[in-house]
Structures are given as structure tokens and as C-alpha cells.
N, C-alpha and C positions, 0 to 999 in steps of 0.2 A: 775908642773901640766901639764897634757895632756888633750886635748880636741878632741872629736870625734863628727861628725855630723851624724844624723840618716837620712837614705834615705827614700823615699816615701814608700818603701817596709819594713821599720823597720830595715834595716840592718845598721851596723856600721863597720868602719874600725878601728881596734885596732891599736893605734899608735905603731910604731916600738919599742920605748923604753919600752912600757908596754909588748909587745910580748917577748922581750928579758928578761925582769924581771921575767915574768911568765914561761919562757921556752916554749912558744907556737910556733908551726909550722903549716903550711898549713894542714888543715883537722882535727886539734885538736878541742876538744870541751871545752867550757868555762862554768863555773858554776857561777850563780848569786844567792846569798842568802842574806836575810835581817836579820840584827842583831836586838836585842830587842830595841835598841835605834833608829831604823828606817834606819840606815846606810845600804847601799847596798854594798856588797863586791863581787869582781870578782876574780875567782880563776881558775887555770888550773884543769879541771875536772879529768884528768888522774893522776896528781900528788896528788890530794885530795883523790882519790880512793886508791892509793898506801899507803898514810899515814894512812888511816883508816884500811886497811888490816894489815899494820905493827903493828898498835896499837892493833888490835884484836889478833894477834899472839904473843904479848909480853908475855914472860914467858913460851910459849908452849914448847920450846926445853928443858928447865929445867924440866918441868913436865914429859916429855917423856924420860928423862935420856940421852938426846943428848948433848954432850959437846965437841966432836971432829969431825973432818971431816970424820973419819972412821965410827963414829956412824951414820952420815947422809947417807953414802954409804951403810951401812948395812940395814938401813931402806928402801932405794930405792930398793935394791936387794930383800928384803922381799916382798915389794909390787909388784915388777915386776915379780919375779920368784917364789914367795911362799917359799923362803928360810928363815930360822929363826935361 
């Protein structure tokens, strides 16, 4: 268990063990959200955004017929240069 004190300005220092666990570094943003049971969860906002983006793109490559690195390069070329 880790304990943090809230300053008069409402600021806290995240304990080093928690920063390491969440992969936080100076300047990162943290996300607080409340679960249905009232529990408040702290998360690395950047990591959370990446996980949501990955989930949104799940299956997109297959739907677009992309299965190899060459397919990805062809798509990039098409978008950049209008090649098809």
C-alpha cells in the first residue's frame, strides 16, 4: 500500500512505486475514473488512450485485406502518392 498527502492546492505526489507500475514520467497525465462500486481507479492516460485505439482498430487490417508488411507499404504509398 502506498500513501500520498494532498497539498493545500489539491496536488499530490505519486509514490515512485506507483509511477513505475503505471509507467509514468514527468509531464504525463493520469486518469481518475470511478467504477460502479464506488472504487476510484488511477490509470496512465496515455496508455489508456493507446489501449482504446488498439481496441477500436481490432480486425481492421483483415477487413482491408492487409496481412503482410508489403500490404501496409502499398497502402501507405497509395495514400501518399495516389498509387494504386
